[in-house]
C-alpha positions as CSV (number, residue, x, y, z in Angstrom):
1,X,87.9,37.5,108.6
2,X,88.4,41.3,107.9
3,X,86.3,43.0,105.3
4,X,88.0,44.7,102.2
5,X,87.2,48.4,102.7
6,X,86.8,48.8,98.9
7,X,84.4,45.9,98.6
8,X,80.7,46.6,97.4
9,X,78.0,44.2,97.2
10,X,75.8,44.3,94.1
11,X,72.7,42.6,93.1
12,X,70.2,42.7,90.3
13,X,66.8,41.0,90.3
14,X,64.0,41.2,87.8
15,X,60.3,40.1,87.5
16,X,57.7,40.3,84.7
17,X,54.2,41.4,84.5
18,X,51.8,39.7,82.1
19,X,49.2,41.9,80.1
20,X,50.6,44.9,81.9
21,X,52.4,47.5,79.8
22,X,55.5,49.4,80.8
23,X,53.5,52.5,80.8
24,X,51.0,51.1,83.2
25,X,53.6,49.4,85.6
26,X,55.7,52.6,85.6
27,X,52.6,54.6,86.9
28,X,52.7,52.3,89.9
29,X,56.6,52.1,90.4
30,X,57.2,55.8,90.2
31,X,54.9,56.5,93.1
32,X,57.7,56.8,95.4
33,X,55.8,57.7,98.6
34,X,53.4,54.5,98.3
35,X,55.7,51.5,98.0
36,X,53.7,49.8,100.8
37,X,50.8,49.3,98.5
38,X,52.8,46.9,96.6
39,X,55.5,45.5,98.9
40,X,53.8,43.3,101.4
41,X,56.2,43.2,104.2
42,X,56.3,47.0,104.4
43,X,53.6,48.3,106.9
44,X,54.1,51.8,105.9
45,X,55.7,54.3,103.5
46,X,55.1,58.0,103.4
47,X,56.8,61.3,102.4
48,X,58.7,63.2,105.0
49,X,60.3,65.7,102.7
50,X,59.7,67.1,99.4
51,X,57.1,66.4,96.8
52,X,56.5,62.7,95.6
53,X,58.3,61.8,92.6
54,X,60.6,64.9,92.7
55,X,64.4,64.4,93.0
56,X,65.5,65.1,96.7
57,X,62.3,63.9,98.2
58,X,62.6,61.6,101.2
59,X,60.2,58.6,102.2
60,X,60.0,56.9,105.5
61,X,59.5,53.1,105.3
62,X,59.1,50.7,108.1
63,X,58.1,47.1,108.9
64,X,60.0,45.3,106.2
65,X,61.6,41.8,106.5
66,X,65.1,42.9,106.9
67,X,65.7,42.7,110.7
68,X,67.0,45.8,112.5
69,X,70.5,45.7,113.8
70,X,69.4,46.4,117.2
71,X,67.9,43.6,119.6
72,X,65.7,46.1,121.3
73,X,64.4,47.5,118.1
74,X,61.7,45.3,116.7
75,X,60.5,47.4,113.7
76,X,62.8,47.9,110.8
77,X,62.9,51.3,109.1
78,X,64.7,53.4,106.6
79,X,64.6,56.8,105.2
80,X,65.2,56.9,101.4
81,X,65.8,59.8,99.2
82,X,65.0,59.8,95.5
83,X,68.2,60.8,93.7
84,X,66.8,60.8,90.1
85,X,63.8,59.9,88.1
86,X,63.4,59.7,84.1
87,X,60.2,59.1,82.9
88,X,61.1,58.5,79.4
89,X,63.4,55.7,80.3
90,X,61.1,54.7,83.3
91,X,64.1,54.5,85.8
92,X,64.2,55.8,89.3
93,X,67.4,56.0,91.6
94,X,67.3,56.1,95.3
95,X,69.6,55.8,98.3
96,X,69.1,55.0,102.0
97,X,69.9,58.0,104.2
98,X,69.3,56.5,107.5
99,X,68.0,53.2,108.8
100,X,68.2,50.6,111.6
101,X,68.9,47.7,109.2
102,X,72.7,47.9,108.8
103,X,72.6,49.0,105.1
104,X,75.4,51.4,104.5
105,X,76.2,53.2,101.2
106,X,73.1,51.7,99.8
107,X,71.9,52.9,96.2
108,X,69.3,51.2,94.1
109,X,67.8,51.7,90.6
110,X,64.5,50.5,89.4
111,X,63.8,50.4,85.7
112,X,60.5,49.3,83.9
113,X,60.9,48.1,80.3
114,X,58.5,46.6,77.7
115,X,58.5,42.9,77.1
116,X,58.8,42.0,73.4
117,X,59.6,38.3,73.1
118,X,57.2,36.5,75.3
119,X,54.5,39.2,75.8
120,X,54.3,42.3,73.8
121,X,51.7,43.6,76.1
122,X,53.9,42.8,79.3
123,X,56.5,44.6,81.2
124,X,59.7,43.8,83.0
125,X,60.8,45.4,86.5
126,X,64.7,45.4,87.2
127,X,65.9,46.3,90.6
128,X,69.7,46.9,90.8
129,X,71.3,47.7,94.2
130,X,74.6,48.2,95.7
131,X,75.8,48.5,99.3
132,X,78.6,47.9,101.6
133,X,78.8,44.2,103.0
134,X,76.6,43.5,105.9
135,X,78.1,41.7,108.9
136,X,76.3,38.3,109.2
137,X,74.8,38.3,106.0
138,X,75.7,36.6,102.7
139,X,75.2,38.5,99.4
140,X,73.3,35.7,97.7
141,X,70.8,35.3,100.5
142,X,70.2,39.2,100.3
143,X,69.6,38.7,96.5
144,X,67.3,35.9,97.0
145,X,65.3,38.0,99.5
146,X,65.0,40.9,97.0
147,X,64.0,38.5,94.3
148,X,61.2,36.9,96.3
149,X,60.1,40.5,97.4
150,X,60.1,41.8,93.8
151,X,58.1,38.8,92.5
152,X,55.5,39.5,95.1
153,X,55.6,43.3,94.1
154,X,55.1,42.3,90.4
155,X,52.2,39.9,91.1
156,X,50.3,42.5,93.2
157,X,50.8,45.1,90.6
158,X,49.9,42.8,87.8
159,X,46.8,41.8,89.6
160,X,45.9,45.4,90.2
161,X,46.6,46.4,86.5
162,X,44.7,43.3,85.2
163,X,41.6,43.9,87.3
164,X,41.4,47.7,86.5
165,X,41.6,46.5,82.9
166,X,38.9,43.9,83.1
167,X,35.6,44.7,81.3
168,X,34.0,43.8,84.5
169,X,36.1,46.3,86.4
170,X,33.8,48.9,88.5
171,X,34.4,52.5,88.0
172,X,34.8,54.4,91.2
């Protein structure tokens, strides 16, 4: 079956953080060069160009759960450029500029918003992405992988924020 050259896959996942304000959550999300602190499958993430959090900066990420597209390449990696960041709207936009995971025309937006209904002290992270279809993949499987990944990120961030806010937290 031949792919439609104009077809684009799109997905959106979200996760909530309890007792972690949008401001607190944004402080962690906007740290573009340190995603590995929160995204468990990622072994490393560091800046290779520009200043962290400035549009145009590029990070190198490796070791995530998306398989590389070469049988002899065991470690998956990507180089990702920050395209835009809006601190008032708590939104960042980035793209993959090079990788060995088969993602072409990949662009993503992460947004942090306050929760109002369930938890006025909580926050919501939304991750929207678009890319060209990937041979051998099904879009719903990719969305499910992102959903699980974001739930883990949110849990780790939530634990960090709530531990830091705990009256028993030690000051370093």
